[in-house]
All heavy atoms as TSV, in Angstrom:
chain	resi	resn	atom	element	x	y	z
A	1	MET	N	N	0.818	-1.180	0.002
A	1	MET	CA	C	-0.011	0.008	-0.002
A	1	MET	C	C	0.892	1.236	-0.010
A	1	MET	O	O	1.878	1.310	0.694
A	1	MET	CB	C	-0.885	-0.002	1.242
A	1	MET	CG	C	-2.055	-0.886	1.125
A	1	MET	SD	S	-3.116	-0.711	2.574
A	1	MET	CE	C	-3.050	-2.397	3.174
A	2	LYS	N	N	0.496	2.198	-0.839
A	2	LYS	CA	C	1.235	3.458	-0.983
A	2	LYS	C	C	0.242	4.649	-0.989
A	2	LYS	O	O	-0.952	4.434	-1.175
A	2	LYS	CB	C	2.022	3.467	-2.243
A	2	LYS	CG	C	2.980	2.296	-2.364
A	2	LYS	CD	C	4.339	2.831	-2.750
A	2	LYS	CE	C	5.320	1.667	-2.886
A	2	LYS	NZ	N	6.375	1.705	-1.932
A	3	ILE	N	N	0.805	5.818	-0.754
A	3	ILE	CA	C	-0.017	7.019	-0.859
A	3	ILE	C	C	-0.700	7.054	-2.270
A	3	ILE	O	O	-0.101	6.798	-3.301
A	3	ILE	CB	C	0.819	8.252	-0.640
A	3	ILE	CG1	C	1.318	8.284	0.777
A	3	ILE	CG2	C	0.046	9.541	-0.987
A	3	ILE	CD1	C	2.281	9.391	1.089
A	4	GLY	N	N	-1.983	7.330	-2.260
A	4	GLY	CA	C	-2.749	7.419	-3.489
A	4	GLY	C	C	-3.526	6.184	-3.840
A	4	GLY	O	O	-4.402	6.188	-4.751
A	5	ASP	N	N	-3.280	5.059	-3.120
A	5	ASP	CA	C	-4.071	3.846	-3.379
A	5	ASP	C	C	-5.496	3.985	-2.881
A	5	ASP	O	O	-5.744	4.600	-1.854
A	5	ASP	CB	C	-3.430	2.639	-2.690
A	5	ASP	CG	C	-2.139	2.152	-3.339
A	5	ASP	OD1	O	-1.807	2.653	-4.453
A	5	ASP	OD2	O	-1.541	1.294	-2.789
A	6	LEU	N	N	-6.452	3.432	-3.626
A	6	LEU	CA	C	-7.808	3.376	-3.160
A	6	LEU	C	C	-8.027	2.093	-2.390
A	6	LEU	O	O	-7.583	1.028	-2.793
A	6	LEU	CB	C	-8.772	3.407	-4.362
A	6	LEU	CG	C	-8.796	4.706	-5.164
A	6	LEU	CD1	C	-9.709	4.508	-6.345
A	6	LEU	CD2	C	-9.218	5.871	-4.320
A	7	VAL	N	N	-8.725	2.244	-1.219
A	7	VAL	CA	C	-8.854	1.104	-0.339
A	7	VAL	C	C	-10.313	0.980	0.154
A	7	VAL	O	O	-11.082	1.924	0.102
A	7	VAL	CB	C	-7.894	1.162	0.893
A	7	VAL	CG1	C	-6.451	1.038	0.400
A	7	VAL	CG2	C	-8.108	2.431	1.666
A	8	ARG	N	N	-10.609	-0.187	0.696
A	8	ARG	CA	C	-11.804	-0.443	1.395
A	8	ARG	C	C	-11.402	-1.070	2.752
A	8	ARG	O	O	-10.333	-1.627	2.885
A	8	ARG	CB	C	-12.723	-1.430	0.656
A	8	ARG	CG	C	-13.234	-0.896	-0.673
A	8	ARG	CD	C	-14.698	-1.074	-0.774
A	8	ARG	NE	N	-15.130	-0.579	-2.073
A	8	ARG	CZ	C	-16.051	0.370	-2.217
A	8	ARG	NH1	N	-16.534	0.942	-1.130
A	8	ARG	NH2	N	-16.431	0.781	-3.385
A	9	CYS	N	N	-12.323	-0.959	3.686
A	9	CYS	CA	C	-12.077	-1.495	5.028
A	9	CYS	C	C	-12.667	-2.876	5.188
A	9	CYS	O	O	-13.784	-3.113	4.746
A	9	CYS	CB	C	-12.704	-0.531	6.087
A	9	CYS	SG	S	-12.191	-0.929	7.782
A	10	ARG	N	N	-11.904	-3.779	5.777
A	10	ARG	CA	C	-12.435	-5.144	6.014
A	10	ARG	C	C	-13.352	-5.096	7.236
A	10	ARG	O	O	-12.959	-4.576	8.267
A	10	ARG	CB	C	-11.254	-6.097	6.332
A	10	ARG	CG	C	-10.301	-6.328	5.254
A	10	ARG	CD	C	-9.226	-7.279	5.682
A	10	ARG	NE	N	-8.067	-7.267	4.803
A	10	ARG	CZ	C	-8.026	-7.907	3.639
A	10	ARG	NH1	N	-9.027	-8.657	3.314
A	10	ARG	NH2	N	-6.964	-7.854	2.905
A	11	PRO	N	N	-14.545	-5.659	7.143
A	11	PRO	CA	C	-15.476	-5.702	8.268
A	11	PRO	C	C	-14.922	-6.589	9.332
A	11	PRO	O	O	-14.259	-7.630	9.022
A	11	PRO	CB	C	-16.782	-6.244	7.731
A	11	PRO	CG	C	-16.517	-6.582	6.295
A	11	PRO	CD	C	-15.152	-6.179	5.928
A	12	ARG	N	N	-15.083	-6.231	10.609
A	12	ARG	CA	C	-14.570	-7.089	11.733
A	12	ARG	C	C	-15.544	-8.175	12.096
A	12	ARG	O	O	-15.165	-9.153	12.740
A	12	ARG	CB	C	-14.295	-6.191	12.966
A	12	ARG	CG	C	-13.124	-5.257	12.708
A	12	ARG	CD	C	-12.985	-4.314	13.824
A	12	ARG	NE	N	-14.103	-3.360	13.680
A	12	ARG	CZ	C	-14.122	-2.144	14.150
A	12	ARG	NH1	N	-13.103	-1.714	14.867
A	12	ARG	NH2	N	-15.137	-1.333	14.007
A	13	ASN	N	N	-16.786	-8.021	11.653
A	13	ASN	CA	C	-17.790	-9.049	11.903
A	13	ASN	C	C	-18.871	-8.968	10.858
A	13	ASN	O	O	-18.855	-8.038	10.006
A	13	ASN	CB	C	-18.405	-8.977	13.349
A	13	ASN	CG	C	-19.069	-7.612	13.593
A	13	ASN	OD1	O	-19.932	-7.182	12.840
A	13	ASN	ND2	N	-18.635	-6.913	14.614
A	14	GLU	N	N	-19.844	-9.885	10.874
A	14	GLU	CA	C	-20.836	-9.966	9.770
A	14	GLU	C	C	-21.838	-8.793	9.841
A	14	GLU	O	O	-22.518	-8.531	8.871
A	14	GLU	CB	C	-21.592	-11.275	9.814
A	14	GLU	CG	C	-22.409	-11.499	11.069
A	14	GLU	CD	C	-21.616	-12.040	12.219
A	14	GLU	OE1	O	-20.454	-12.425	12.085
A	14	GLU	OE2	O	-22.186	-12.098	13.303
A	15	ARG	N	N	-21.910	-8.066	10.944
A	15	ARG	CA	C	-22.829	-6.921	11.043
A	15	ARG	C	C	-22.297	-5.624	10.470
A	15	ARG	O	O	-23.027	-4.722	10.145
A	15	ARG	CB	C	-23.264	-6.704	12.470
A	15	ARG	CG	C	-24.082	-7.831	13.036
A	15	ARG	CD	C	-24.477	-7.539	14.466
A	15	ARG	NE	N	-23.254	-7.370	15.208
A	15	ARG	CZ	C	-23.013	-7.784	16.406
A	15	ARG	NH1	N	-23.921	-8.387	17.055
A	15	ARG	NH2	N	-21.833	-7.610	16.990
A	16	GLU	N	N	-20.983	-5.511	10.401
A	16	GLU	CA	C	-20.348	-4.300	9.819
A	16	GLU	C	C	-20.437	-4.335	8.311
A	16	GLU	O	O	-20.170	-5.341	7.695
A	16	GLU	CB	C	-18.879	-4.189	10.279
A	16	GLU	CG	C	-18.725	-3.888	11.714
A	16	GLU	CD	C	-17.269	-3.630	12.089
A	16	GLU	OE1	O	-16.365	-4.141	11.421
A	16	GLU	OE2	O	-17.075	-2.951	13.093
A	17	ASN	N	N	-20.754	-3.156	7.753
A	17	ASN	CA	C	-20.891	-3.044	6.300
A	17	ASN	C	C	-20.314	-1.668	5.917
A	17	ASN	O	O	-20.887	-0.640	6.220
A	17	ASN	CB	C	-22.311	-3.179	5.864
A	17	ASN	CG	C	-22.472	-3.078	4.381
A	17	ASN	OD1	O	-21.564	-2.731	3.635
A	17	ASN	ND2	N	-23.621	-3.451	3.896
A	18	TYR	N	N	-19.208	-1.714	5.187
A	18	TYR	CA	C	-18.532	-0.481	4.754
A	18	TYR	C	C	-18.619	-0.318	3.238
A	18	TYR	O	O	-17.786	0.391	2.678
A	18	TYR	CB	C	-17.066	-0.470	5.216
A	18	TYR	CG	C	-16.917	-0.560	6.727
A	18	TYR	CD1	C	-16.324	-1.662	7.300
A	18	TYR	CD2	C	-17.373	0.455	7.509
A	18	TYR	CE1	C	-16.192	-1.750	8.646
A	18	TYR	CE2	C	-17.230	0.381	8.890
A	18	TYR	CZ	C	-16.624	-0.688	9.445
A	18	TYR	OH	O	-16.481	-0.813	10.815
A	19	ASP	N	N	-19.584	-0.918	2.588
A	19	ASP	CA	C	-19.682	-0.902	1.120
A	19	ASP	C	C	-19.822	0.526	0.577
A	19	ASP	O	O	-19.446	0.736	-0.570
A	19	ASP	CB	C	-20.838	-1.721	0.632
A	19	ASP	CG	C	-20.594	-3.238	0.823
A	19	ASP	OD1	O	-19.449	-3.610	1.072
A	19	ASP	OD2	O	-21.565	-4.021	0.717
A	20	GLU	N	N	-20.371	1.445	1.335
A	20	GLU	CA	C	-20.619	2.794	0.846
A	20	GLU	C	C	-19.371	3.701	1.024
A	20	GLU	O	O	-19.393	4.837	0.615
A	20	GLU	CB	C	-21.792	3.414	1.551
A	20	GLU	CG	C	-23.098	2.713	1.261
A	20	GLU	CD	C	-24.240	3.298	2.001
A	20	GLU	OE1	O	-24.089	3.894	3.063
A	20	GLU	OE2	O	-25.380	3.103	1.511
A	21	TRP	N	N	-18.341	3.188	1.657
A	21	TRP	CA	C	-17.158	3.973	1.955
A	21	TRP	C	C	-15.980	3.592	1.046
A	21	TRP	O	O	-15.675	2.409	0.931
A	21	TRP	CB	C	-16.719	3.835	3.419
A	21	TRP	CG	C	-17.690	4.431	4.329
A	21	TRP	CD1	C	-18.790	3.841	4.865
A	21	TRP	CD2	C	-17.684	5.778	4.836
A	21	TRP	NE1	N	-19.457	4.711	5.691
A	21	TRP	CE2	C	-18.804	5.947	5.676
A	21	TRP	CE3	C	-16.833	6.889	4.664
A	21	TRP	CZ2	C	-19.060	7.101	6.362
A	21	TRP	CZ3	C	-17.097	8.063	5.327
A	21	TRP	CH2	C	-18.228	8.165	6.142
A	22	LEU	N	N	-15.311	4.558	0.454
A	22	LEU	CA	C	-14.085	4.350	-0.321
A	22	LEU	C	C	-13.033	5.251	0.226
A	22	LEU	O	O	-13.249	6.413	0.536
A	22	LEU	CB	C	-14.341	4.724	-1.797
A	22	LEU	CG	C	-13.176	4.497	-2.769
A	22	LEU	CD1	C	-12.876	2.983	-2.832
A	22	LEU	CD2	C	-13.555	4.978	-4.168
A	23	GLY	N	N	-11.831	4.649	0.455
A	23	GLY	CA	C	-10.753	5.360	1.095
A	23	GLY	C	C	-9.614	5.642	0.176
A	23	GLY	O	O	-9.330	4.925	-0.737
A	24	LEU	N	N	-8.880	6.711	0.448
A	24	LEU	CA	C	-7.686	7.116	-0.257
A	24	LEU	C	C	-6.556	7.218	0.801
A	24	LEU	O	O	-6.657	7.944	1.778
A	24	LEU	CB	C	-7.846	8.454	-0.899
A	24	LEU	CG	C	-6.667	9.035	-1.656
A	24	LEU	CD1	C	-6.345	8.175	-2.889
A	24	LEU	CD2	C	-6.886	10.472	-2.063
A	25	ILE	N	N	-5.450	6.449	0.566
A	25	ILE	CA	C	-4.357	6.508	1.488
A	25	ILE	C	C	-3.675	7.840	1.345
A	25	ILE	O	O	-3.258	8.259	0.253
A	25	ILE	CB	C	-3.340	5.361	1.275
A	25	ILE	CG1	C	-4.029	4.069	1.579
A	25	ILE	CG2	C	-2.098	5.550	2.090
A	25	ILE	CD1	C	-3.165	2.808	1.388
A	26	ILE	N	N	-3.554	8.589	2.486
A	26	ILE	CA	C	-2.977	9.951	2.436
A	26	ILE	C	C	-1.653	10.011	3.253
A	26	ILE	O	O	-1.038	11.036	3.332
A	26	ILE	CB	C	-3.955	11.005	2.936
A	26	ILE	CG1	C	-4.441	10.734	4.339
A	26	ILE	CG2	C	-5.166	11.113	1.953
A	26	ILE	CD1	C	-5.274	11.845	4.985
A	27	GLY	N	N	-1.264	8.878	3.834
A	27	GLY	CA	C	-0.007	8.827	4.662
A	27	GLY	C	C	0.721	7.522	4.324
A	27	GLY	O	O	0.079	6.500	4.159
A	28	GLU	N	N	2.020	7.561	4.290
A	28	GLU	CA	C	2.859	6.375	3.956
A	28	GLU	C	C	2.758	5.423	5.113
A	28	GLU	O	O	3.161	5.711	6.238
A	28	GLU	CB	C	4.332	6.852	3.738
A	28	GLU	CG	C	5.126	5.770	3.076
A	28	GLU	CD	C	4.738	5.488	1.631
A	28	GLU	OE1	O	4.464	6.402	0.894
A	28	GLU	OE2	O	4.645	4.269	1.331
A	29	PRO	N	N	2.341	4.164	4.789
A	29	PRO	CA	C	2.305	3.139	5.860
A	29	PRO	C	C	3.697	2.626	6.225
A	29	PRO	O	O	4.576	2.580	5.386
A	29	PRO	CB	C	1.418	2.036	5.270
A	29	PRO	CG	C	1.573	2.206	3.797
A	29	PRO	CD	C	1.839	3.677	3.541
A	30	ALA	N	N	3.854	2.184	7.456
A	30	ALA	CA	C	5.052	1.517	7.866
A	30	ALA	C	C	4.657	0.199	8.557
A	30	ALA	O	O	3.512	0.061	9.002
A	30	ALA	CB	C	5.826	2.374	8.882
A	31	ILE	N	N	5.571	-0.759	8.544
A	31	ILE	CA	C	5.271	-2.080	9.116
A	31	ILE	C	C	4.907	-1.957	10.584
A	31	ILE	O	O	5.644	-1.338	11.375
A	31	ILE	CB	C	6.440	-3.020	8.927
A	31	ILE	CG1	C	6.676	-3.277	7.443
A	31	ILE	CG2	C	6.205	-4.369	9.648
A	31	ILE	CD1	C	7.954	-4.029	7.122
A	32	GLY	N	N	3.735	-2.486	10.965
A	32	GLY	CA	C	3.301	-2.472	12.326
A	32	GLY	C	C	2.745	-1.167	12.838
A	32	GLY	O	O	2.491	-0.974	14.026
A	33	VAL	N	N	2.603	-0.174	11.910
A	33	VAL	CA	C	2.087	1.120	12.236
A	33	VAL	C	C	0.859	1.413	11.438
A	33	VAL	O	O	0.640	0.898	10.349
A	33	VAL	CB	C	3.185	2.195	11.931
A	33	VAL	CG1	C	2.730	3.601	12.313
A	33	VAL	CG2	C	4.491	1.871	12.699
A	34	THR	N	N	0.007	2.346	11.950
A	34	THR	CA	C	-1.201	2.653	11.234
A	34	THR	C	C	-0.920	3.592	10.064
A	34	THR	O	O	0.140	4.229	9.970
A	34	THR	CB	C	-2.202	3.374	12.181
A	34	THR	OG1	O	-1.622	4.575	12.692
A	34	THR	CG2	C	-2.600	2.452	13.296
A	35	VAL	N	N	-1.876	3.614	9.117
A	35	VAL	CA	C	-1.781	4.401	7.949
A	35	VAL	C	C	-3.016	5.369	7.926
A	35	VAL	O	O	-4.098	4.923	8.325
A	35	VAL	CB	C	-1.692	3.551	6.660
A	35	VAL	CG1	C	-2.901	2.637	6.599
A	35	VAL	CG2	C	-1.599	4.399	5.434
A	36	ALA	N	N	-2.798	6.609	7.526
A	36	ALA	CA	C	-3.913	7.544	7.454
A	36	ALA	C	C	-4.738	7.336	6.156
A	36	ALA	O	O	-4.122	7.282	5.070
A	36	ALA	CB	C	-3.402	8.987	7.503
A	37	VAL	N	N	-6.032	7.259	6.302
A	37	VAL	CA	C	-6.883	7.011	5.171
A	37	VAL	C	C	-8.000	8.107	5.246
A	37	VAL	O	O	-8.580	8.323	6.268
A	37	VAL	CB	C	-7.549	5.642	5.184
A	37	VAL	CG1	C	-8.495	5.424	4.045
A	37	VAL	CG2	C	-6.473	4.546	5.205
A	38	GLN	N	N	-8.242	8.768	4.099
A	38	GLN	CA	C	-9.368	9.691	4.028
A	38	GLN	C	C	-10.502	8.944	3.350
A	38	GLN	O	O	-10.407	8.432	2.240
A	38	GLN	CB	C	-9.014	10.931	3.230
A	38	GLN	CG	C	-10.088	11.961	3.298
A	38	GLN	CD	C	-9.578	13.365	2.912
A	38	GLN	OE1	O	-8.711	13.493	2.070
A	38	GLN	NE2	N	-10.113	14.347	3.573
A	39	TRP	N	N	-11.619	8.879	4.060
A	39	TRP	CA	C	-12.809	8.127	3.599
A	39	TRP	C	C	-13.862	9.044	3.052
A	39	TRP	O	O	-14.108	10.117	3.634
A	39	TRP	CB	C	-13.397	7.296	4.772
A	39	TRP	CG	C	-12.495	6.257	5.255
A	39	TRP	CD1	C	-11.661	6.349	6.346
A	39	TRP	CD2	C	-12.245	4.982	4.719
A	39	TRP	NE1	N	-10.970	5.159	6.537
A	39	TRP	CE2	C	-11.302	4.309	5.522
A	39	TRP	CE3	C	-12.771	4.307	3.594
A	39	TRP	CZ2	C	-10.866	3.058	5.255
A	39	TRP	CZ3	C	-12.340	3.028	3.330
A	39	TRP	CH2	C	-11.360	2.410	4.165
A	40	VAL	N	N	-14.536	8.612	1.970
A	40	VAL	CA	C	-15.677	9.353	1.448
A	40	VAL	C	C	-16.853	8.379	1.340
A	40	VAL	O	O	-16.691	7.263	0.859
A	40	VAL	CB	C	-15.345	9.923	0.020
A	40	VAL	CG1	C	-16.573	10.584	-0.594
A	40	VAL	CG2	C	-14.199	10.835	0.079
A	41	CYS	N	N	-17.978	8.831	1.813
A	41	CYS	CA	C	-19.214	7.997	1.788
A	41	CYS	C	C	-20.074	8.337	0.592
A	41	CYS	O	O	-20.314	9.505	0.281
A	41	CYS	CB	C	-20.028	8.255	3.073
A	41	CYS	SG	S	-21.419	7.086	3.238
A	42	SER	N	N	-20.516	7.308	-0.115
A	42	SER	CA	C	-21.266	7.489	-1.348
A	42	SER	C	C	-22.760	7.374	-1.140
A	42	SER	O	O	-23.509	7.183	-2.078
A	42	SER	CB	C	-20.846	6.423	-2.411
A	42	SER	OG	O	-21.166	5.132	-1.940
A	43	ASP	N	N	-23.241	7.497	0.096
A	43	ASP	CA	C	-24.667	7.298	0.371
A	43	ASP	C	C	-25.492	8.602	0.144
A	43	ASP	O	O	-26.658	8.639	0.468
A	43	ASP	CB	C	-24.880	6.780	1.754
A	43	ASP	CG	C	-24.560	7.827	2.821
A	43	ASP	OD1	O	-24.070	8.897	2.531
A	43	ASP	OD2	O	-24.842	7.512	4.010
A	44	GLY	N	N	-24.881	9.648	-0.384
A	44	GLY	CA	C	-25.599	10.876	-0.645
A	44	GLY	C	C	-25.341	11.975	0.404
A	44	GLY	O	O	-25.597	13.075	0.138
A	45	ARG	N	N	-24.810	11.593	1.551
A	45	ARG	CA	C	-24.494	12.550	2.569
A	45	ARG	C	C	-23.198	13.317	2.240
A	45	ARG	O	O	-23.001	14.412	2.678
A	45	ARG	CB	C	-24.293	11.880	3.961
A	45	ARG	CG	C	-25.533	11.296	4.536
A	45	ARG	CD	C	-25.220	10.659	5.839
A	45	ARG	NE	N	-24.324	9.507	5.687
A	45	ARG	CZ	C	-23.475	9.097	6.568
A	45	ARG	NH1	N	-23.420	9.658	7.761
A	45	ARG	NH2	N	-22.700	8.100	6.365
A	46	GLY	N	N	-22.283	12.614	1.521
A	46	GLY	CA	C	-21.037	13.249	1.180
A	46	GLY	C	C	-20.094	13.346	2.344
A	46	GLY	O	O	-19.187	14.192	2.361
A	47	ALA	N	N	-20.278	12.496	3.357
A	47	ALA	CA	C	-19.452	12.549	4.538
A	47	ALA	C	C	-18.003	12.253	4.191
A	47	ALA	O	O	-17.716	11.362	3.383
A	47	ALA	CB	C	-19.972	11.559	5.574
A	48	VAL	N	N	-17.050	12.977	4.793
A	48	VAL	CA	C	-15.639	12.719	4.628
A	48	VAL	C	C	-15.019	12.629	6.003
A	48	VAL	O	O	-15.271	13.424	6.870
A	48	VAL	CB	C	-14.964	13.889	3.846
A	48	VAL	CG1	C	-13.495	13.646	3.737
A	48	VAL	CG2	C	-15.614	14.057	2.467
A	49	GLU	N	N	-14.239	11.561	6.192
A	49	GLU	CA	C	-13.546	11.353	7.491
A	49	GLU	C	C	-12.114	10.916	7.247
A	49	GLU	O	O	-11.835	10.209	6.286
A	49	GLU	CB	C	-14.261	10.255	8.276
A	49	GLU	CG	C	-15.694	10.596	8.703
A	49	GLU	CD	C	-16.359	9.492	9.495
A	49	GLU	OE1	O	-15.607	8.550	10.002
A	49	GLU	OE2	O	-17.577	9.545	9.690
A	50	THR	N	N	-11.225	11.247	8.159
A	50	THR	CA	C	-9.867	10.737	8.154
A	50	THR	C	C	-9.640	9.905	9.350
A	50	THR	O	O	-9.928	10.281	10.462
A	50	THR	CB	C	-8.859	11.903	8.117
A	50	THR	OG1	O	-9.077	12.742	7.012
A	50	THR	CG2	C	-7.419	11.390	8.058
A	51	VAL	N	N	-9.224	8.624	9.111
A	51	VAL	CA	C	-9.071	7.647	10.162
A	51	VAL	C	C	-7.759	6.910	9.938
A	51	VAL	O	O	-7.348	6.646	8.824
A	51	VAL	CB	C	-10.257	6.610	10.114
A	51	VAL	CG1	C	-10.149	5.580	11.235
A	51	VAL	CG2	C	-11.613	7.350	10.195
A	52	ASN	N	N	-7.140	6.535	11.039
A	52	ASN	CA	C	-5.922	5.718	10.976
A	52	ASN	C	C	-6.290	4.258	11.144
A	52	ASN	O	O	-7.093	3.893	11.943
A	52	ASN	CB	C	-4.948	6.067	12.106
A	52	ASN	CG	C	-4.321	7.440	11.907
A	52	ASN	OD1	O	-3.981	7.824	10.801
A	52	ASN	ND2	N	-4.195	8.173	12.963
A	53	HIS	N	N	-5.701	3.399	10.250
A	53	HIS	CA	C	-5.969	1.967	10.262
A	53	HIS	C	C	-4.654	1.212	10.128
A	53	HIS	O	O	-3.674	1.708	9.621
A	53	HIS	CB	C	-6.807	1.551	9.009
A	53	HIS	CG	C	-8.178	2.043	9.013
A	53	HIS	ND1	N	-9.178	1.402	9.662
A	53	HIS	CD2	C	-8.753	3.133	8.408
A	53	HIS	CE1	C	-10.313	2.060	9.521
A	53	HIS	NE2	N	-10.072	3.144	8.770
A	54	THR	N	N	-4.624	-0.034	10.629
A	54	THR	CA	C	-3.526	-0.865	10.369
A	54	THR	C	C	-3.674	-1.459	8.966
A	54	THR	O	O	-4.825	-1.535	8.438
A	54	THR	CB	C	-3.458	-2.077	11.367
A	54	THR	OG1	O	-4.614	-2.878	11.200
A	54	THR	CG2	C	-3.325	-1.567	12.803
A	55	PRO	N	N	-2.620	-1.780	8.294
A	55	PRO	CA	C	-2.710	-2.295	6.916
A	55	PRO	C	C	-3.565	-3.596	6.833
A	55	PRO	O	O	-4.221	-3.811	5.818
A	55	PRO	CB	C	-1.270	-2.592	6.531
A	55	PRO	CG	C	-0.463	-1.633	7.341
A	55	PRO	CD	C	-1.172	-1.539	8.674
A	56	GLU	N	N	-3.628	-4.343	7.946
A	56	GLU	CA	C	-4.431	-5.581	7.936
A	56	GLU	C	C	-5.921	-5.277	7.865
A	56	GLU	O	O	-6.676	-6.148	7.495
A	56	GLU	CB	C	-4.120	-6.412	9.203
A	56	GLU	CG	C	-2.716	-6.965	9.237
A	56	GLU	CD	C	-1.667	-5.886	9.683
A	56	GLU	OE1	O	-2.042	-4.957	10.411
A	56	GLU	OE2	O	-0.497	-6.050	9.265
A	57	GLU	N	N	-6.329	-4.087	8.271
A	57	GLU	CA	C	-7.764	-3.727	8.222
A	57	GLU	C	C	-8.204	-3.259	6.845
A	57	GLU	O	O	-9.429	-3.078	6.635
A	57	GLU	CB	C	-8.044	-2.595	9.219
A	57	GLU	CG	C	-7.829	-2.953	10.681
A	57	GLU	CD	C	-7.962	-1.801	11.587
A	57	GLU	OE1	O	-7.432	-0.718	11.313
A	57	GLU	OE2	O	-8.654	-1.966	12.589
A	58	LEU	N	N	-7.305	-3.157	5.893
A	58	LEU	CA	C	-7.652	-2.619	4.614
A	58	LEU	C	C	-7.359	-3.615	3.507
A	58	LEU	O	O	-6.533	-4.489	3.609
A	58	LEU	CB	C	-6.781	-1.344	4.346
A	58	LEU	CG	C	-6.885	-0.247	5.419
A	58	LEU	CD1	C	-5.802	0.791	5.158
A	58	LEU	CD2	C	-8.247	0.369	5.479
A	59	TRP	N	N	-8.055	-3.408	2.353
A	59	TRP	CA	C	-7.694	-4.117	1.124
A	59	TRP	C	C	-7.729	-3.096	-0.034
A	59	TRP	O	O	-8.491	-2.188	-0.046
A	59	TRP	CB	C	-8.552	-5.330	0.876
A	59	TRP	CG	C	-10.085	-5.092	0.767
A	59	TRP	CD1	C	-10.939	-4.961	1.773
A	59	TRP	CD2	C	-10.835	-4.910	-0.401
A	59	TRP	NE1	N	-12.212	-4.729	1.279
A	59	TRP	CE2	C	-12.144	-4.742	-0.085
A	59	TRP	CE3	C	-10.500	-4.976	-1.789
A	59	TRP	CZ2	C	-13.162	-4.557	-0.996
A	59	TRP	CZ3	C	-11.515	-4.782	-2.712
A	59	TRP	CH2	C	-12.857	-4.599	-2.326
A	60	VAL	N	N	-6.747	-3.261	-0.895
A	60	VAL	CA	C	-6.538	-2.320	-2.019
A	60	VAL	C	C	-7.516	-2.597	-3.103
A	60	VAL	O	O	-7.652	-3.721	-3.627
A	60	VAL	CB	C	-5.095	-2.426	-2.539
A	60	VAL	CG1	C	-4.871	-1.516	-3.730
A	60	VAL	CG2	C	-4.087	-2.093	-1.420
A	61	VAL	N	N	-8.194	-1.530	-3.536
A	61	VAL	CA	C	-9.138	-1.586	-4.648
A	61	VAL	C	C	-8.440	-1.266	-5.966
A	61	VAL	O	O	-8.605	-1.914	-6.983
A	61	VAL	CB	C	-10.318	-0.555	-4.441
A	61	VAL	CG1	C	-11.207	-0.533	-5.672
A	61	VAL	CG2	C	-11.108	-0.909	-3.191
A	62	ASN	N	N	-7.534	-0.262	-5.926
A	62	ASN	CA	C	-6.825	0.209	-7.087
A	62	ASN	C	C	-5.510	0.802	-6.660
A	62	ASN	O	O	-5.526	1.715	-5.774
A	62	ASN	CB	C	-7.671	1.186	-7.905
A	62	ASN	CG	C	-7.059	1.467	-9.240
A	62	ASN	OD1	O	-6.089	0.891	-9.637
A	62	ASN	ND2	N	-7.698	2.395	-9.977
A	63	GLU	N	N	-4.430	0.369	-7.254
A	63	GLU	CA	C	-3.139	0.927	-6.874
A	63	GLU	C	C	-2.818	2.131	-7.686
A	63	GLU	O	O	-3.101	2.188	-8.917
A	63	GLU	CB	C	-2.031	-0.093	-7.112
A	63	GLU	CG	C	-2.133	-1.272	-6.131
A	63	GLU	CD	C	-1.049	-2.272	-6.376
A	63	GLU	OE1	O	-0.518	-2.394	-7.511
A	63	GLU	OE2	O	-0.726	-3.019	-5.437
A	64	SER	N	N	-2.267	3.182	-7.086
A	64	SER	CA	C	-1.818	4.384	-7.785
A	64	SER	C	C	-0.334	4.234	-8.120
A	64	SER	O	O	0.521	4.491	-7.282
A	64	SER	CB	C	-2.035	5.571	-6.889
A	64	SER	OG	O	-1.485	6.744	-7.489
A	65	ARG	N	N	-0.045	3.834	-9.401
A	65	ARG	CA	C	1.338	3.632	-9.757
A	65	ARG	C	C	1.614	4.361	-11.031
A	65	ARG	O	O	1.199	4.277	-12.038
A	65	ARG	CB	C	1.680	2.176	-9.982
A	65	ARG	CG	C	1.375	1.303	-8.821
A	65	ARG	CD	C	2.427	1.525	-7.686
A	65	ARG	NE	N	2.181	0.655	-6.611
A	65	ARG	CZ	C	1.478	0.979	-5.535
A	65	ARG	NH1	N	0.915	2.148	-5.381
A	65	ARG	NH2	N	1.355	0.114	-4.514
C-alpha cells in the first residue's frame, strides 16, 4: 500500500458493512504502524472522514502507480 491507493475497510464481523465507503491513503504506511486514510461516503451525505488503520484492516481496490 502506498499514498494514492484506493482502499476499502475489512469488516470485523458480519454486522459491519462499509460498502458505501471508499478510502484514499494519504499517509505512507510503515510495518506495524497505522496508515492515514481519508474516507468518502457514497450514500448521498457526502461525509468525509480521516481515520488511521492498520494495513491488515484494509484491502486495496486500485493501486496508484
